[in-house]
C-alpha positions in Angstrom: 97.8 97.5 113.0 96.0 94.9 110.8 97.5 92.1 109.6 95.5 90.3 106.6 95.2 88.2 103.7 96.6 88.6 99.9 93.7 88.1 98.1 91.4 89.7 100.9 91.0 92.6 98.3 87.8 94.3 100.1 89.2 93.7 103.9 91.6 97.4 103.8 88.9 99.8 103.6 86.3 98.4 105.6 88.8 97.4 108.1 90.4 100.9 108.1 87.3 102.9 108.7 86.1 100.1 111.4 89.5 101.2 113.3 88.2 105.2 112.6 85.0 104.6 114.0 86.3 103.2 117.0 88.4 106.3 117.8 91.6 105.8 116.1 94.0 108.2 114.3 94.0 107.7 110.8 97.7 108.2 110.9 98.2 105.9 113.7 96.6 102.8 111.5 99.0 100.3 110.0 97.9 97.4 107.6 100.4 94.8 107.1 101.3 91.6 104.5 100.4 88.4 106.6 103.5 86.7 104.6 105.5 90.5 104.5 104.8 90.4 108.3 106.3 86.8 109.0 109.5 87.5 107.1 110.3 90.4 109.4 109.5 88.3 112.6 111.6 85.6 110.7 114.8 88.3 111.3 114.4 88.2 114.7 113.7 85.0 116.2 116.3 82.3 117.4 116.3 79.2 115.1 119.3 77.5 113.4 118.8 79.6 109.9 118.9 83.0 111.7 122.9 83.7 111.2 121.9 83.2 107.3 118.9 85.3 106.7 120.8 88.1 108.9 123.9 88.1 106.2 123.6 91.2 104.3 122.0 90.2 100.5 120.9 87.1 102.0 117.6 86.0 99.8 114.7 83.9 101.7 111.3 82.9 100.8 107.9 83.1 103.1 105.5 80.4 102.6 102.1 81.4 104.8 100.1 78.5 104.6 97.0 79.3 106.7 94.7 77.1 108.3 91.1 78.3 109.6 88.3 77.2 107.8 87.6 80.9 106.6 91.1 82.4 105.4 93.5 79.4 105.0 95.0 80.6 102.1 98.9 79.9 100.5 100.5 83.7 100.7 104.0 83.8 99.8 106.8 86.6 99.5 110.1 86.9 98.6 112.8 88.9 100.4 116.4 90.0 100.3 118.4 91.3 103.2 119.9 95.0 102.1 123.4 96.3 104.1 121.6 98.3 106.5 119.1 95.6 107.9 116.1 97.0 106.0 114.5 94.8 103.7 113.7 94.3 99.9 110.9 92.6 98.1 112.2 90.8 94.8 109.0 89.2 93.9 105.7 90.3 94.2 103.7 88.7 96.6 101.6 85.7 94.9 99.4 82.4 96.2 96.4 80.9 95.8 94.1 79.4 97.8 95.6 76.1 98.7 96.6 76.3 102.8 93.9 74.8 105.2 90.9 75.7 103.3 91.5 73.4 100.9 92.0 70.6 103.1 88.7 71.8 105.0 86.7 71.6 101.9 88.0 68.4 100.7 87.1 66.9 104.4 83.7 68.8 103.7 83.3 67.5 100.4 84.3 64.0 101.4 81.1 64.0 104.6 78.4 65.5 102.2 79.5 62.6 99.4 79.2 60.1 102.4 75.9 61.0 104.3 73.8 62.2 101.0 73.4 66.2 100.4 70.1 66.3 101.9 71.5 65.2 105.1 74.4 67.7 105.1 72.5 70.6 104.6 69.8 69.6 107.1 72.3 69.1 109.3 73.9 72.5 108.8 70.7 74.1 108.8 69.1 72.6 112.4 72.1 71.2 114.1 74.1 74.7 113.3 76.4 74.4 116.8 76.7 70.9 115.6 78.2 71.5 112.2 80.6 74.5 113.5 82.2 71.5 116.3 82.6 69.6 113.4 85.0 72.3 111.8 86.4 73.0 114.9 87.5 69.7 115.5 88.6 68.6 112.4 91.0 72.1 112.9 92.7 70.5 115.5 92.7 66.8 114.5 94.2 68.2 110.6 97.4 69.5 112.2 98.4 65.7 113.5 98.6 64.3 110.1 102.0 63.4 109.2 102.9 61.2 105.8 103.9 58.6 108.6 100.2 58.2 110.1 99.1 54.9 109.8 95.8 52.9 111.0 92.7 55.0 111.4 91.9 58.1 112.2 89.0 59.1 114.6 86.9 62.5 114.6 84.3 63.6 116.5 81.1 63.8 114.8 77.6 64.4 116.4 75.4 61.8 116.8 72.4 64.1 115.1 74.2 64.0 111.4 74.2 60.1 112.1 70.2 60.1 112.9 69.5 62.7 110.0 71.6 60.5 107.7 69.5 57.3 108.9 66.2 58.8 109.0 66.7 60.4 105.2 68.0 57.1 103.8 66.5 55.0 105.3 69.9 52.3 106.2 71.9 52.7 109.0 75.2 54.9 108.4 77.2 51.2 108.9 75.2 49.4 106.4 76.0 51.8 104.4 79.2 51.4 104.9 79.0 47.7 104.2 77.5 48.5 100.8 79.8 50.8 99.4 82.3 47.9 100.5 84.3 50.7 102.8 83.6 48.9 106.0 87.5 48.2 106.5 88.4 52.1 105.6 86.1 53.5 107.9 83.3 53.3 110.8 80.7 55.2 112.8 80.2 54.6 116.4 78.4 56.7 118.9 79.6 59.9 118.2 83.1 58.6 116.5 83.9 58.4 112.9 86.9 56.6 112.5 88.8 56.9 109.0 91.9 55.3 107.3 95.1 57.2 107.1 95.1 57.1 103.3 91.7 58.6 102.7 93.0 61.4 104.8 96.2 62.3 103.6 94.3 62.5 100.1 92.4 65.5 101.5 95.9 67.3 101.6 96.9 66.0 98.5 95.2 69.1 96.5 96.6 71.3 99.0 100.3 70.3 99.0 100.5 69.7 95.0 99.2 73.1 94.0 101.7 74.7 96.7 104.8 72.9 96.1 104.0 73.5 92.2 103.8 77.1 92.5 107.0 77.4 94.5 108.9 74.7 91.6 107.8 77.2 89.3 108.7 80.7 91.0 111.9 79.1 91.7 112.4 78.5 87.8 112.7 82.7 87.7 116.3 83.7 86.9 115.6 86.4 90.1 115.4 83.5 92.3 119.1 81.7 91.5 120.0 83.4 95.1 117.6 82.2 97.1 118.6 80.0 99.6 115.7 79.6 102.4 112.2 78.4 102.4 110.6 79.2 105.7 106.9 77.7 106.4 104.6 79.6 108.2 101.3 80.1 109.2 97.8 78.5 111.2 98.4 75.2 109.0 101.9 74.9 110.7 101.0 76.2 113.6 103.2 79.1 113.0 100.3 81.6 113.2 102.1 83.9 116.1 104.5 84.3 113.3 102.3 86.3 111.6 101.1 88.3 114.6 104.4 89.1 116.1 105.9 90.6 112.5 103.0 92.6 112.4 103.7 94.4 116.0 107.4 94.5 115.2 106.2 95.8 111.8 104.6 98.5 113.3 107.1 100.0 114.8 109.8 100.0 112.3 107.4 100.5 109.4 110.5 101.2 107.2 112.0 98.2 107.6 110.7 97.0 103.8 112.3 99.7 101.4 111.2 98.4 98.0 108.7 96.1 96.8 107.3 94.7 93.7 104.2 95.9 92.4 101.6 93.4 91.9 99.3 94.9 89.1 100.1 97.7 86.2 98.9 101.1 87.9 97.8 104.1 85.7 94.2 106.6 85.3 92.3 107.4 82.9 92.7 109.8 79.9 91.4 110.8 76.4 94.3 111.9 74.4 94.5 111.9 70.5 93.4 109.3 68.4 95.9 107.3 66.5 94.0 105.1 63.7 97.3 102.6 63.5 96.6 102.2 67.6 93.5 102.2 68.4 90.1 100.5 67.4 88.0 103.0 64.9 85.0 102.5 66.7 86.2 104.1 70.0 87.2 107.6 68.0 85.4 110.6 69.2 84.9 114.2 68.0 86.1 117.0 70.7 87.1 120.6 70.4 86.8 119.5 66.8 89.8 116.9 66.7 89.9 113.2 66.8 90.3 111.9 70.2 90.4 108.7 71.9 88.3 108.2 75.7 89.3 105.8 78.2 92.7 105.5 77.7 94.8 103.7 80.0 98.0 105.7 80.8 100.7 103.8 82.3 102.7 104.7 85.4 104.2 101.7 87.1 103.8 98.0 85.3 103.7 94.7 87.0 106.3 93.2 88.8 108.2 96.4 88.8 110.1 96.9 91.9 109.1 100.1 93.1 111.0 102.4 96.5 108.8 103.1 99.4 107.8 106.8 99.9 109.6 107.8 96.8 107.4 109.7 94.2 106.7 107.8 90.4 105.9 110.8 88.1 103.2 109.9 85.2 104.5 110.3 81.7 102.8 112.5 78.6 101.3 115.5 79.1 98.2 116.3 81.4 95.4 118.7 81.1 92.5 120.0 83.3 89.5 119.5 81.0 88.1 123.2 79.5 84.7 122.4 80.2 82.9 120.8 83.5 85.0 119.6 86.1 88.0 116.8 85.9 88.5 113.9 87.7 91.4 111.6 87.9 90.3 107.8 88.0 92.7 105.1 88.8 93.3 102.0 87.5 94.9 98.9 87.9 95.3 95.7 85.6 97.1 92.8 85.2 97.8 93.0 81.8 101.4 94.9 81.1 100.4 97.1 78.6 96.3 97.3 78.8 95.4 99.7 76.2 92.1 101.2 77.9 90.7 101.0 81.4 87.6 99.3 80.1 89.6 96.4 79.0 88.7 92.9 81.1 92.0 93.6 83.0 91.8 96.1 84.7 89.7 97.7 87.8 88.9 101.3 89.1 90.5 101.7 92.7 89.3 105.0 93.1 89.3 109.1 92.2 90.5 112.4 92.6 88.0 115.2 92.2 90.8 118.2 90.0 87.9 120.4 90.1 87.4 122.9 87.0 90.0 124.7 84.5 92.3 127.5 85.8 91.8 129.8 82.8 91.1 129.7 79.3 94.9 128.7 78.3 95.5 125.1 78.2 99.4 125.3 79.2 97.8 127.1 82.3 95.4 123.6 83.0 98.3 121.0 82.9 98.8 119.3 85.7 101.9 116.5 87.3 100.4 113.5 88.5 102.7 111.8 90.9 102.2 107.9 92.4 104.0 107.6 96.0 103.6 103.9 97.2 103.8 103.7 100.9 103.8 100.9 103.5 100.5 99.0 101.9 98.7 102.4 100.4 99.3 104.2 96.9 98.6 108.3 97.5 98.1 110.0 94.1 98.9 113.6 93.8 98.0 116.0 91.2 99.5 119.8 91.4 98.7 122.8 89.1 101.6 123.9 87.0 99.6 127.3 86.7 99.3 128.0 90.8 101.0 125.2 92.1 97.9 124.0 93.7 98.0 120.3 95.1 95.4 117.4 95.7 96.1 114.3 96.9 93.8 110.9 97.5 94.9 107.8 99.3 93.9 104.3 98.0 94.6 100.8 99.0 96.8 98.9 96.8 97.4 95.7 98.0 
């Protein structure tokens, strides 16, 4: 079982390959979304809101705020409780880089402004271990900051950074603070940097503001009218175990999630008849003596559509194997609802399926049926030839 962040688009395949190299059987490898795993665990924990979450039809939002310097993003999922105890997604997963990572970057940006770019660069390169000690120290310290924190907040910072600064700038750090009229807001004694609570809280402003605004925008949508509960989890909120335990539960009960709302428009590349009122003239080509257009996006599922897990969706239109050469089904996603061509900027290729050569010289014998089957966290594409029933399939990550 592997749980990962929604924005780590390149992670699922390497994780799967690594686990296969380690000896895991492919049918025992499951990928879990972090906020979805947290949502699953929230169904069983003993809290004051458990009774509300357990009611049929109850809708709730899980805000997973990562706290670590690497991967600390905000990921949000919204689910509804079904009558049989399972969950269905009622809004596509969303979020952004507004978790602990945002706070960490503001902290480092502030240190760089304080000590100077040259001193910070030398410190990172020459005293790398001390640099990561600062990050680890800040990771723990930032969890203690609250809206009520007052006075000066103490951070442990390597003496090496102070020494490099003094050497590079030719001025002692406390003298520089006095020159900048910051001596009342911060001070540096040995390996302790004391900073005003107001300055420290300012490092959180961007993270809090972006997250709150995103949630407000979500709650304005019509489909959210029945939502009653917002749950905060993740390392940012010291609730990271909710994700871990939820991922384990998902591994044992993968059918807990019955439907999802897709984050992209899914389809595949086709060549079709050119329509002068629809297609750009410069894209027209001649094939088989007819006016055609290449690279058309044949839409199968539109963004924001709810899909049932494990239920095939048959592609619209008619598809045929090429009469000459091998045929390949290239699978694409798009952030647009109605992409025209797979070459549009909004499109990205997910993978491809080699279909082989034509079955006969008759076009009808080469007709194929294309099905998209959304699984737990993957998309299985099946292509069946009508002529002989031969079926080929491939699996791609659809997160």
